[in-house]
Residue, then its C-alpha position, 0 to 999 in steps of 0.5 A: x270284314x263286315x263291309x266286305x261281306x255285305x258288298x258280296x251279298x249285295x252283288x249276289x242279290x243283283x246277279x240273281x235278280x239280273x239273271x231272273x230278269x234276263x231268263x227267257x220262258x218262251x212257252x210262258x210268253x206264247x201261252x198268253x196267246x192261244x192262237x200259237x198253241x200248235x206253234x208252241x207244241x212244235x217248238x217243245x217236241x223238236x226241243x227248240x224251246x230249250x235252245x231258245x230259252x238259253x239265249x239272251x237276245x232272240x227274235x221269234x217269227x211265230x205262226x198261228x194255228x192256221x199258218x202251221x198247216x203249211x208244215x203238214x206232211x213235212x218230216x220231223x227233220x224238215x219241220x225242225x229246220x223250218x222252225x229253226x229258221x224262224x228263230x233269229x239270233x238277235x233282237x229285232x223290232x219293226x224299227x230295226x227290221x226297217x234298218x236291216x232292210x235298208x242296208x241289205x243285212x241278212x239275219x242269222x237264224x238258229x238253223x245256221x248255228x245248228x251246223x246243218x245249213x248249207x250255203x245261205x240256208x241259215x240266213x233270212x233276208x228282209x224286204x218291203x213288199x206291197x205298200x211298204x209292208x215288211x216281208x221275210x224270205x230265205x237268203x237262198x238264191x231264187x227263194x221268194x220273199x213273201x212271208x209277211x209280218x202281221x204284228x208284234x206279239x211280245x217286245x222286251x228290248x233287248x231280250x226277246x221279240x215275238x213277231x207273227x208272220x203269215x206262213x212258214x219260211x221254206x228253202x231249197x233242200x229243206x226236205x233233207x236238211x241232214x243229207x250231205x253227199x259223201x265223197x266217192x259215194x259210187x262203189x265199184x262193182x265187186x267181182x264174185x270169187x266164183x266168177x272172176x272177170x277177164x281183162x275185157x270184162x268177159x266172165x271166165x268159166x267157173x271151176x265147176x264148168x271146167x271140171x264138167x268138160x274134163x274127162x272123168x277117170x273111173x275104174x274102167x279108165x285108170x289114171x296110169x293108162x297112157x296112149x303112146x304113139x307107135x315108134x318108128x322101126x329101125x328099118x325106116x330112118x327118120x331122114x326118109x320120112x317126109x314132113x307133112x302139113x304145118x305141124x311137121x314144118x314146125x317140128x322140123x325146126x333148125x334146132x332139131x335138124x340133123x348135124x353133119x355127124x348125124x348125116x354121116x351115120x345115116x349115109x353109113x347105115x344106107x350104103x354098105x362099106x367096101x370091105x363088106x363088098x369084098x367079103x361077099x365077092x369072095x364068098x360067092x366065088x368059093x360057092x361057085x367053085x364048090x358047085x362046079x366041083x360037085x357037078x364034075 
């Protein structure tokens, strides 16, 4: 039992020592070189230093105070994106960089792990420039590879490597790193409730305009008052009235034309019957006979 307890105690001590050895304190390492004061301050303000210290294996492309001038005028989001690109998620010294350059390997950065990188923004490529000097650049197509390596500042294989470079690594879209185009961003114009659009896009008259054009009804013009057209007299049959103009032609449609029965009634109304003629003749004869008798 005692042996088992001793073994567990030794294991705990080893783990504690191991964790203390591998724990990173980038701020403390950079503080040894005063020329990186502005760079260290920027890492602290953007809270990137906490993410860096949580890693077990990291490479930092550090900028001295003069090179930090390349970030002047940048927004806080753009500054954080650029500094994130200067943090490579693996240990690289000059030897490993030469190997990466020869194989065309792209280096994964902390910006890629942020989730905001688009296309190749979160990767860095290595190349040889000038007389075989190592240089870095964004992996975004068309980006220059002109950020040259100055010197190695700190190297603790295989945990942390701090390399000084000449200027910041920039890439297309860095000024709006968090901007993502929403689908269907264009909004259709909303028609006003007071001004609906017709089928051709013309604005229909508003209700107020319609009320303005309509005649108003006041005390002098009661609502119940109606204008009636004169009715035709019984002596003027409808059949004798001629239809004039296109309106009359429309009114005289086949469905409204008088039928045979109506024609007979109209004929009877015009011409007196034969019995009526006989009665009139007899009355006239009697009147003539009476007048003759009076004369005699």
